[in-house]
N, C-alpha and C positions, 0 to 999 in steps of 0.2 A: 047291153052295149058291147059291140065287138070292136077290138082295137086292131089297127093295121099291123101286119107282120114287118119285120125288118126288111125282108126281101121286097115286099110291095112298096115300102117307103124308098128303098134304093131304086127301084124301077121308076117310081114317080119322079125322083130326083134326076135320073138319067133322061127321062122323057122331057123334062123341062130344059136340060142342057143340050141333049142331042137325041131327037126322036128316033133316028135310024138305029142307034145303039140300044135304045130301050126296047125296041121291037124284038130284039134277039135275046132279051133277058127274061128268064122264066125262074120262078122260085124252084129250088130243088130240095130234095130231102137231104138232111145232113148225113154224112157218111158215118157208118157205124165204127166205133172205136173199141177194140178189144182190150180187155184189162192187161193182157201181156204187153201190148204195144205201149200202153200208157205207163206201165211200171218201167219198161226199159227206157222209154224217153225220159222219165223222171230220174232214173238212176244215172243215165249218161250225162244229163245236165247238172247233176249235183256233185259230180266229182270235182276235186279241187284242181284249179288251173296251175300249170307249171310256171316257171319263172318267165318273165317277159324276155323276149328274144331281141334285146337291144344291146348295143355295144357298151360294155361296162367300163371300158377305158375312156376317160375324159381326155379330149384333145389328142387323140391317137395319131393325127397327122401333123401335129405341132404347128398348125396354122396360127394358133394363139401363143406361139413361143412356149414358155415354160408353164403355162396355166395347167394346174393339176398334177404337176410332176415335182419330184425332189431330185436334185442334181448334185453329183460330186464329180470333180475333175474338170477336164476341158470339154465343155459342150457349148456350141453356138447354134443358132437357128437361122434358116434360110427359107424365105417365102417369096415366090414359089421356089421349088427345088427339084431340078432335073426332071421336070414334067409333073411332079406331085404338087399338091396344094402347099405343102410345107414339109420340113424335115428337121431332125436334130442332127447336127454334125458333131460326131464324137471323134476326138483325136487322142492318141496315146503314143508315148515314145519312151524309150529307155526305162524298161521295167515300171511302167506306169499304168494305172487303171483309171477308168472313168465310167460312170454309171448314171442311169436314170431310173427312178422307181415311182410307183404309185399304189396306194392302198385301194382295193376294190371290194365292193360288197357282193358276196357270192352266197349261194344257197347250197348248204351241205348235201353231198351226194349227187349234185347236178354235174353232168359232163359238159364242158364248154369247148368250143373251138378257139384255139389261140392262133392268131395270125400276126405276122410282122414282115415287112419288106426292107431289105437292106441293099445299099449300093456301095460297092467297094471303090473308093476314090484313089487310095494309095495304101499299099500293103507290102511289107517286106519283113523277113524274120519270122519269129514265132508269135502268132496272134490268136486270140480266141475271143468269141462273143458268146457268153452264157447268160440265158434268161432263166430266172427261177420264179416259181409260184410257191409262196410260203404261207401256210395257214397261221392264224393268230396263235400266239404262244409257241411259235416255231415248230408246229406240228405238221407233218407231211410235206416235206420239201420235194418239189418236182422240178427237174432240171432239163432244160432244152439247150443244146449246143448248136449254134447256127453253123451251117456248113460253108464256111468262107472259101474253101477250096473249090466249091461248086458255083461260085458267084458268076452271074451273067456279065460278060465283058461289056462295059459301057451302058449298063441298064440295071433296073431293079430286079432283085431276086426274091421271090415270095418264099416264105416258110410258113408251114401250118402244122399243127399238132393238136392233141386233145389234153385237157386237164379236167380232173374230177375234184371238185371242191371238198375240202375236209373241215372247213370252218366258215363262219359267216363273214369274216374279213380275210382276204387273201392279198398279200403284197406281191406285186409284179416287180421284179428288178432285173434290168439288163446291164451287164458289165462287159466292157471291152478291156482286155488285158493285152499288152504288147511288150516285147522285150527290145524292139528296135523302133519301128515306125508303123503307124496304122491311122487311116482316116476313113471312116465309114459313115454313111448317112443312113438314118432310119426313118420310116414313116409307115402308115397303114397299120398301126398296132391295134388289135381288137381282141376282146374276149367275149364271145357270144355263144348262147346255147343252140 
């Protein structure tokens, strides 16, 4: 007894559905596969995948107010905010600091892109915004100083840099320090590979 081949079963099925398509179907010989292409295909598919490229920062646009963030000092939320979905409004005056921080799960040795947008609402005197990435156990502190003097007048100023993780937990902390008066909005915060 001879059994039908897969190709002939497929052709019969196509003939029942669409005879015109079935007329063009002919069983073909399987392509030969060399052992080198098989081993290279296996080795490329068996390599471990890198970290998922999603934003590790929860609520980076502050659309959900303080969700995911630890706050100190004077911080309020505005939704929407100067054309953004939301923002945190940090104010400082007379030798005052205010900050917002979040613990992130990172992969050691992975380089991430750090992005933040800031909008200078009011600024006088000596002010600074410093964001730090600190690995667990205070290992490997990386500091980013936002260029307030280069802020776009009446608009959002994007800032981007890279960070290479030194531990599985990294704390992102952004601190506004002012000796007179400062009010700055922040949004679009992300850490992605």
